[in-house]
N, C-alpha and C positions, 0 to 999 in steps of 0.2 A: 505564469499565473502567480498572483500575490495572495498570501494568506495572512490576514490580521488575526492576532491572538493576544491573550493576556499572559504575561510571564508569571513565574512563581512568586515574585515580589510585587505583584499587582500593577505592573506597568504594561503599557501597550507596546507591541513589537510586531514585526512583519517578516515573514519568510517568503522567499521566491522559489518556486518549483519550476524547473525547466527539464523536460524529458530528454533533451540532448546533452545534458551535463550530468555531473555526479550529484547534483542537488535535485534528485527526482524521487526520493522516498518520502512517503506520507504515513500518517497514523490516523485511524478513525476509531470511534467507539465501537466495541463489539456489540452485536445485536443480542437481545435476550433469548432468542429462539435457538441459538447454537449451543451445543454442549461445551465447546471450547471456551465460550465466554465466561463460564463459571470459574475457570482457572486463570484467565487473563482478561483484563478489561479492554484491551486494544487489539486491533488488527493492523497489520502493516502491509504496504504495497508499494510497488514501483510504478510510477506514472509513465506510460508508454506514449501517450498522446493527449492533447487538449483539443477538444472539438466542439463545434456547435452544430445543432441540427434544427431544421425548421419542422415543427411537429403540428399536425392537425389532430386535436383530441376529439375522439368520437366515443362518448361514454356518458355515464351519469354526471350531471352538472355541466354538460356541454353548453357553451355560450353561442358559438358560431363556428363556421368552417374556415376561419382565418388561421393561417399558420402562425405559430408562436415560436420564437427563438429559445432554444434550450441548450445550456452549456453542459458538457459531460466530460469526464476523465476516463480514459481507457487505462485500466490498471492490471498489472500482474501481481497476484497476491502471494505473500510469504505465509508460511505456516510455522507455528512454534514447535520446538522439539519437546515432546511430551516428557521424556526422561529428565530434561533440564528444567522444565517449568516448576517442578517441585522444589528445586534447589536454587532458584533464581529469584530476583526481586529485590525490593528495598530492604527487607529484613536481613537477608543474607549478604547484601552488598555485592551481588553478582549481576552481570548484564544478562538480559534475555538473549537466547540464541535462537535464530530463525533460519529457515531455508525456503527455497521456492517450492511450491506445490508442483507435482509432475504435470507436464503440459497436457497429458491425456485426461487429467481430471476435469470434470465438468465445471467446477468452481475455480479453476486456476486463473482465469481472466474474467474481467467484468467491467461494467460501466457504472460510475457513481456520480452523484451530484457534487460539484465542488464545494457546496456549503456544508457537506458532511465531513469535510477534512478538518481535523483539529489543528494540526500543524505539520510541518515537515519534520523528519527525523534523520539523524545521521546513522548510517548503517556501515559497520566496519567489518571487512572480510575476516573470517577465521582462517588465517594463513596455514595453521597446522592441519586443517582438514583438506587443503588443496583445492585445485580447480574442479569444477563440475565436469568439464570435458577436457581430459588430459591432452587430446590431440588438437584442441582449439577449434573444432568443428561443431558448431551448435546445431540445434534442431530447427530454430526459427529465426529468420532474418528480422522479422518485425519485433520480436522480443529481445533480440540482441543477446542471446544467451551464450554465445561463443566465449565470452570473457567472464562468465559467472563463476562464483566460488561455490563450494559445496555447502558452506554454512556462513552465517553472518552473526554479528553481535549488534544489538540495538543500543545506541547511545542517545537516550531521550534527553 
């Protein structure tokens, strides 16, 4: 998937997001309904799959019963470390530290519209924190968590 965006010096650029490579991390704007959005303007996620579905919309404003193609991204969400968010950011010149939400959480995975993606981001493992699973046995083959680290730094 290709993402077009405007760089900091107002030039056009493009990112390529591929779930089967290390270029699979994205950032989206935080929604205003979440309490976490008040401390951080972005949410980060790992793209696990790029799909299209044929949808028949039956609701207010329905035009007909014809299926429409809809693109979606299947994402595993990172969450920010609350103790670190107060000491990180542009003012302190420190990178934001994130980790994966527990898989049992309801909002750990989700589907999003590709047009909501701001750009890809580079996520660097926190080698000091170590691996998430010391034995190398993950919980989910789909999420590919057997090689996950306990924490990461976001290099926007």
